[in-house]
C-alpha positions as CSV (number, residue, x, y, z in Angstrom):
1,X,44.3,10.8,111.4
2,X,46.8,10.3,108.6
3,X,45.8,8.4,105.5
4,X,49.1,6.5,105.5
5,X,48.6,5.3,109.1
6,X,45.0,4.2,108.4
7,X,46.2,2.3,105.3
8,X,49.0,0.6,107.3
9,X,46.5,-0.5,109.9
10,X,44.1,-2.0,107.5
11,X,46.6,-3.8,105.3
12,X,49.3,-4.6,107.8
13,X,47.1,-6.0,110.6
14,X,46.8,-9.4,109.0
15,X,45.8,-11.0,112.3
16,X,42.6,-8.9,112.2
17,X,41.4,-10.6,109.0
18,X,39.0,-12.8,110.8
19,X,37.4,-9.9,112.8
20,X,34.5,-7.9,111.6
21,X,35.4,-4.2,111.8
22,X,32.4,-1.8,111.8
23,X,33.3,1.4,110.1
24,X,31.2,4.3,111.4
25,X,31.2,8.1,111.7
26,X,31.4,9.7,115.2
27,X,27.7,10.1,115.2
28,X,27.1,6.5,114.4
29,X,28.9,5.1,117.4
30,X,25.8,5.1,119.6
31,X,23.8,3.4,116.9
32,X,26.5,0.7,116.7
33,X,26.3,0.1,120.4
34,X,22.5,-0.2,120.2
35,X,22.7,-2.6,117.3
36,X,25.2,-4.9,119.0
37,X,23.2,-4.9,122.2
38,X,19.8,-5.6,120.4
39,X,21.4,-8.5,118.5
40,X,22.5,-10.4,121.5
41,X,20.7,-13.6,122.2
42,X,21.5,-13.3,125.9
43,X,22.4,-9.9,127.3
44,X,26.0,-9.8,128.3
45,X,28.5,-7.0,128.8
46,X,30.9,-6.2,125.9
47,X,33.7,-4.0,124.8
48,X,34.1,-1.9,121.7
49,X,37.6,-1.1,120.6
50,X,37.9,1.9,118.3
51,X,40.8,1.2,115.9
52,X,40.5,4.7,114.6
53,X,41.4,6.0,118.1
54,X,44.5,3.8,118.1
55,X,45.6,5.3,114.8
56,X,45.0,8.8,116.0
57,X,46.9,8.1,119.3
58,X,49.9,6.7,117.4
59,X,49.9,9.8,115.1
60,X,49.8,12.0,118.2
61,X,52.7,10.1,119.8
62,X,54.8,10.4,116.7
63,X,54.2,14.0,116.3
64,X,54.9,14.9,120.0
65,X,57.8,12.5,120.6
66,X,59.2,11.5,117.1
67,X,62.5,10.2,118.5
68,X,61.0,8.1,121.2
69,X,60.1,4.5,120.3
70,X,56.9,3.3,122.1
71,X,57.1,-0.1,123.7
72,X,53.5,-0.7,124.6
73,X,53.0,-1.9,128.2
74,X,51.1,-5.2,127.6
75,X,50.0,-5.4,131.2
76,X,47.7,-2.4,130.6
77,X,45.5,-4.3,128.1
78,X,46.6,-7.5,126.4
79,X,43.6,-7.9,124.0
80,X,45.0,-9.4,120.7
81,X,43.3,-6.9,118.4
82,X,44.9,-3.9,120.2
83,X,48.3,-5.5,120.2
84,X,47.9,-6.4,116.5
85,X,46.9,-2.9,115.6
86,X,49.7,-1.3,117.5
87,X,52.3,-3.7,116.0
88,X,51.0,-2.8,112.5
89,X,51.5,0.9,113.4
90,X,55.1,0.3,114.4
91,X,55.0,-0.2,118.1
92,X,57.3,-2.4,120.1
93,X,56.3,-4.1,123.3
94,X,57.0,-4.0,127.1
95,X,56.4,-7.5,128.6
96,X,56.6,-8.4,132.3
97,X,56.1,-12.2,132.2
98,X,56.4,-15.3,130.2
99,X,52.6,-15.2,129.4
100,X,52.9,-11.6,128.1
101,X,55.9,-12.6,125.9
102,X,53.9,-15.6,124.6
103,X,50.9,-13.4,123.9
104,X,52.7,-10.9,121.7
105,X,54.9,-13.4,119.9
106,X,51.9,-15.5,119.0
107,X,50.6,-12.5,117.2
108,X,53.7,-12.2,115.0
109,X,55.8,-9.8,117.1
110,X,59.5,-10.6,116.9
111,X,61.7,-11.1,120.0
112,X,63.8,-8.1,119.0
113,X,60.7,-5.9,119.5
114,X,60.3,-6.9,123.1
115,X,61.8,-5.5,126.3
116,X,61.4,-7.8,129.3
117,X,60.7,-4.8,131.6
118,X,60.4,-6.5,135.0
119,X,63.3,-5.9,137.4
120,X,62.5,-9.1,139.3
121,X,61.9,-12.2,137.1
122,X,61.1,-15.8,138.0
123,X,63.8,-18.3,136.9
124,X,61.4,-20.2,134.6
125,X,60.3,-16.9,133.0
126,X,63.9,-15.9,132.5
127,X,64.8,-19.2,130.9
128,X,61.8,-18.9,128.6
129,X,62.9,-15.4,127.5
130,X,66.4,-16.8,126.7
131,X,64.9,-19.7,124.7
132,X,62.9,-17.4,122.4
133,X,65.5,-14.8,122.0
134,X,64.2,-11.9,124.1
135,X,67.5,-10.4,124.9
136,X,66.8,-7.1,126.6
137,X,65.7,-6.8,130.3
138,X,65.8,-4.5,133.3
139,X,67.4,-5.1,136.7
140,X,67.9,-3.2,140.0
141,X,69.6,-5.6,142.4
142,X,72.7,-7.7,142.9
143,X,70.6,-10.8,143.1
144,X,68.9,-10.2,139.8
145,X,72.4,-9.9,138.1
146,X,73.3,-13.3,139.5
147,X,70.1,-14.8,138.3
148,X,70.5,-13.3,134.8
149,X,74.1,-14.6,134.7
150,X,72.9,-18.1,135.6
151,X,70.0,-18.3,133.1
152,X,70.4,-15.7,130.4
153,X,74.0,-14.7,129.8
154,X,73.4,-13.2,126.4
155,X,70.9,-10.7,127.7
156,X,71.6,-7.0,127.5
157,X,70.6,-5.0,130.6
158,X,69.0,-1.7,131.5
159,X,69.6,-0.5,135.0
160,X,66.3,0.5,136.5
161,X,66.7,3.6,138.7
162,X,64.3,5.2,141.1
163,X,62.9,8.4,139.7
164,X,63.4,11.3,142.1
165,X,60.2,12.8,143.6
166,X,58.0,10.2,141.7
167,X,55.7,9.9,144.8
168,X,54.7,13.6,144.3
169,X,54.4,13.7,140.5
170,X,52.1,10.8,139.7
171,X,48.8,9.2,140.8
172,X,50.5,6.0,141.8
173,X,54.3,5.8,142.4
174,X,56.3,2.6,141.6
175,X,59.5,3.7,143.4
176,X,58.8,2.0,146.6
177,X,59.1,-1.4,144.9
178,X,61.4,-0.8,141.9
179,X,64.5,1.2,141.1
180,X,68.1,1.4,142.3
181,X,69.0,4.3,144.6
182,X,71.7,6.7,143.7
183,X,74.3,5.2,146.0
184,X,73.6,1.7,144.6
185,X,74.3,2.6,141.0
186,X,78.1,2.1,140.9
187,X,78.2,-1.2,142.9
188,X,75.5,-2.6,140.6
189,X,77.4,-1.5,137.4
190,X,80.6,-3.0,138.8
191,X,78.8,-6.3,139.8
192,X,77.2,-6.6,136.3
193,X,80.6,-6.0,134.6
194,X,82.3,-8.6,136.8
195,X,79.5,-11.1,135.9
196,X,80.3,-10.6,132.2
197,X,77.0,-8.9,131.5
198,X,76.5,-5.8,129.4
199,X,74.6,-2.8,130.8
200,X,73.7,-0.9,127.7
201,X,71.5,1.8,129.2
202,X,69.2,3.1,131.9
203,X,65.4,2.8,132.5
204,X,63.1,4.5,135.0
205,X,59.3,4.8,135.5
206,X,57.9,8.0,137.1
207,X,54.6,6.4,138.1
208,X,51.1,6.1,136.7
209,X,49.2,9.1,135.3
210,X,51.8,11.8,135.8
211,X,50.5,15.2,136.8
212,X,53.8,17.0,137.1
213,X,55.8,17.1,133.8
214,X,59.0,18.1,135.7
215,X,59.2,14.6,137.3
216,X,60.5,13.4,133.9
217,X,63.2,16.1,133.8
218,X,64.5,15.0,137.2
219,X,64.5,11.3,136.1
220,X,66.3,12.1,132.9
221,X,68.9,14.1,134.9
222,X,69.4,11.0,137.1
223,X,69.8,8.8,134.1
224,X,72.5,11.1,132.8
225,X,74.4,10.6,136.1
226,X,74.3,6.8,135.5
227,X,75.7,7.2,131.9
228,X,78.5,9.4,133.4
229,X,79.2,6.8,136.2
230,X,79.6,4.0,133.6
231,X,82.0,6.2,131.6
232,X,84.1,6.9,134.7
233,X,84.2,3.2,135.4
234,X,85.5,2.8,131.8
235,X,82.6,0.5,131.0
236,X,81.4,0.1,127.4
237,X,79.4,3.2,126.4
238,X,75.7,3.1,127.2
239,X,73.3,3.9,124.3
240,X,69.7,3.2,125.5
241,X,67.5,5.5,127.5
242,X,64.1,4.1,128.6
243,X,61.9,6.8,130.0
244,X,59.2,4.4,131.1
245,X,55.4,5.2,131.3
246,X,53.0,7.5,133.0
247,X,51.5,8.9,129.8
248,X,47.8,9.4,129.2
249,X,45.8,11.1,126.5
250,X,45.1,14.4,128.3
251,X,45.7,18.1,127.9
252,X,49.0,17.7,129.7
253,X,50.5,15.2,127.2
254,X,52.0,17.8,124.9
255,X,53.4,19.7,127.9
256,X,55.0,16.5,129.2
257,X,56.4,15.8,125.7
258,X,57.9,19.3,125.5
259,X,59.6,18.8,128.9
260,X,61.0,15.4,127.9
261,X,62.4,16.8,124.6
262,X,64.0,19.8,126.4
263,X,65.5,17.5,129.1
264,X,66.9,15.1,126.6
265,X,68.5,18.0,124.6
266,X,69.9,19.4,127.9
267,X,71.3,16.2,129.4
268,X,72.0,14.2,126.2
269,X,73.1,16.8,123.7
270,X,73.9,15.4,120.2
271,X,77.4,16.8,120.4
272,X,78.2,14.6,123.4
273,X,76.3,11.4,122.6
274,X,76.5,8.8,119.8
275,X,74.1,9.3,116.9
276,X,72.8,5.8,117.7
277,X,71.4,6.7,121.1
278,X,68.1,4.9,121.3
279,X,65.3,6.5,123.4
280,X,62.4,4.3,124.3
281,X,59.2,4.6,126.4
282,X,56.7,2.2,127.9
283,X,53.2,3.8,127.4
284,X,50.2,1.7,128.2
285,X,47.3,3.8,129.3
286,X,48.1,6.3,126.6
287,X,47.1,3.9,123.8
288,X,44.5,1.8,125.6
289,X,42.4,3.9,127.9
290,X,40.3,6.0,125.5
291,X,40.2,3.4,122.7
292,X,37.8,1.1,124.6
293,X,34.2,1.5,125.6
294,X,32.3,-1.0,127.9
295,X,28.6,-1.7,127.5
296,X,26.9,-3.2,130.5
297,X,23.3,-4.2,131.3
298,X,21.1,-3.4,134.3
299,X,20.1,-6.8,135.9
300,X,18.6,-5.5,139.1
301,X,17.0,-2.4,140.7
302,X,15.9,-1.2,144.1
303,X,14.1,2.1,145.0
304,X,14.5,3.6,148.4
305,X,12.6,6.9,148.6
306,X,14.3,9.3,146.2
307,X,17.4,7.1,145.8
308,X,17.9,4.5,143.1
309,X,20.1,1.4,143.3
310,X,21.0,-0.6,140.2
311,X,23.0,-3.8,139.6
312,X,24.9,-4.4,136.4
313,X,26.5,-7.5,134.9
314,X,30.1,-6.3,135.4
315,X,31.8,-4.9,138.5
316,X,35.0,-4.3,140.4
317,X,36.1,-8.0,140.2
318,X,35.8,-7.6,136.4
319,X,36.3,-4.5,134.3
320,X,36.2,-2.1,137.2
321,X,39.0,-3.4,139.3
322,X,41.0,-0.2,139.0
323,X,38.5,2.3,137.4
324,X,36.2,2.0,140.4
325,X,38.9,3.4,142.6
326,X,40.1,6.0,140.2
327,X,37.1,7.6,138.5
328,X,38.9,10.6,137.0
329,X,38.7,9.2,133.5
330,X,35.7,7.0,133.6
331,X,32.4,8.4,132.1
332,X,29.0,6.7,132.2
333,X,25.9,7.4,130.2
334,X,22.7,5.5,129.9
335,X,21.9,4.3,126.3
336,X,18.7,6.3,125.7
337,X,17.5,8.1,122.6
338,X,19.7,11.1,121.6
339,X,19.9,13.6,124.4
340,X,16.7,12.2,126.0
341,X,18.4,11.2,129.2
342,X,19.7,14.7,129.7
343,X,16.2,16.1,129.9
344,X,14.8,13.6,132.4
345,X,14.6,14.0,136.1
346,X,17.8,12.8,137.9
347,X,18.0,10.7,141.0
348,X,20.9,10.0,143.4
349,X,21.9,6.6,142.0
350,X,24.3,3.9,143.0
351,X,25.5,1.2,140.6
352,X,26.6,-2.2,142.0
353,X,28.5,-5.0,140.3
354,X,27.0,-8.6,140.1
355,X,29.0,-10.3,142.9
356,X,28.0,-11.0,146.5
357,X,30.6,-8.6,147.8
358,X,29.1,-5.4,149.2
359,X,32.3,-3.6,148.2
360,X,31.4,-4.4,144.5
361,X,30.3,-0.8,143.8
362,X,30.9,0.7,140.4
363,X,29.3,4.2,140.8
364,X,28.3,5.8,144.1
365,X,25.6,8.5,144.4
366,X,25.7,9.7,140.8
367,X,22.9,11.7,139.2
368,X,21.2,9.4,136.7
369,X,17.7,9.4,135.2
370,X,15.2,6.7,136.1
371,X,16.4,3.4,134.6
372,X,14.8,0.0,134.3
373,X,15.7,-3.6,134.0
374,X,17.6,-4.4,130.8
375,X,18.5,-0.8,130.2
376,X,22.1,-0.3,129.0
377,X,24.8,1.8,130.6
378,X,27.8,2.8,128.5
379,X,31.1,3.4,130.2
380,X,33.8,5.3,128.2
381,X,37.6,5.3,128.6
382,X,37.6,1.7,129.8
383,X,40.7,0.3,128.1
384,X,43.4,0.7,130.9
385,X,43.8,-2.0,133.5
386,X,40.2,-3.3,133.0
387,X,40.2,-6.6,131.0
388,X,43.8,-7.3,132.1
389,X,43.0,-6.8,135.9
390,X,39.8,-8.7,136.2
391,X,39.2,-12.0,138.0
392,X,36.7,-15.0,138.1
393,X,35.3,-14.2,141.5
394,X,31.8,-15.6,142.1
395,X,32.1,-17.3,138.7
396,X,31.9,-14.0,136.8
397,X,34.7,-14.6,134.3
398,X,36.3,-11.4,132.8
399,X,37.6,-13.4,129.9
400,X,34.1,-14.2,128.7
401,X,33.4,-10.6,127.8
402,X,33.4,-10.1,124.0
403,X,35.2,-7.4,122.2
404,X,33.8,-5.8,119.0
405,X,35.9,-3.7,116.6
406,X,35.0,-0.5,115.0
407,X,36.8,2.2,113.1
408,X,35.3,5.6,114.0
409,X,36.0,8.3,111.5
410,X,36.0,11.7,113.2
411,X,36.0,15.2,111.7
412,X,38.6,17.6,113.2
């Protein structure tokens, strides 16, 4: 954690002035959870956002990809303190709707810091973007060009292309829904030019949680082909490359970053491109996932022989909408004294959410110690597509879950 980044966060995040920020050491995090839980008048689930983790992640990004400007994907987690912290650390923002644009601009983010990264936009949303000066968006169809010409003529465009082999290189591909195919590129560029619109670059998204770094290399190579096609058509030179998302804090991040830098050097060498080539990305999970912890309470229990079943006050219609289906990052621990829980006998345990849907299952057949009513379960790595993907099903409103801020100082 750099001192300069820490100072920038504290002094620059003026929108956090009304929030209490608990500063603790790494060892004090569990004590903080216990303190917040015990002070609750009525036991309810809550999040803890570690601003120290956000600072550390931004430092990691800038060290690994210093020439790539992060446009945080607001859809991943739109909580105001996270957006404010990221803005104070120099992030820009990827918005996909009017509501997301309104959210970030209400927190002091300028229109020039936003890319409207949705290739298919509703007319009212597009008109709103024009009215507030959000002048950069993506497209991948003739119809979208016509729509933009009608409602936002001043908007600069990024042609969204389908990344090759994205279905094999990531946990969830986006290519079946978005991205122009290779044979569609030239007609789209010609149509945009005829409409009087400026295509200033290329964007792609290789999918969520990339596991094969080479998928970025293939996508960057395809983007180079679009730059060349525009040049052959004698269109104004392109100068923006948006490499999308798919990043997460994992051992593979630095490997992915190395592949990206090598591919950019190979396909966009400085001797052939203008010095003002802008490279941007749309990381969401990378900044949000590990920065949030969810604390939930046991509200019900059933014993069936050697099996244990528990109910908690959050579930798949709330914070666990996506994590329940992809448990690779989620970690759960009971809030017991020290390592006490590790030394207790374990039972095959299932944890259900609070709704009446039998599919509302958070954890299936996990080894947990004997737990009781009002005991607390702590879920780590709960910042990605949790609060932003929840619902109000059965009257359990995701928006009612409080967020507490901490700044955890860690020794490295």
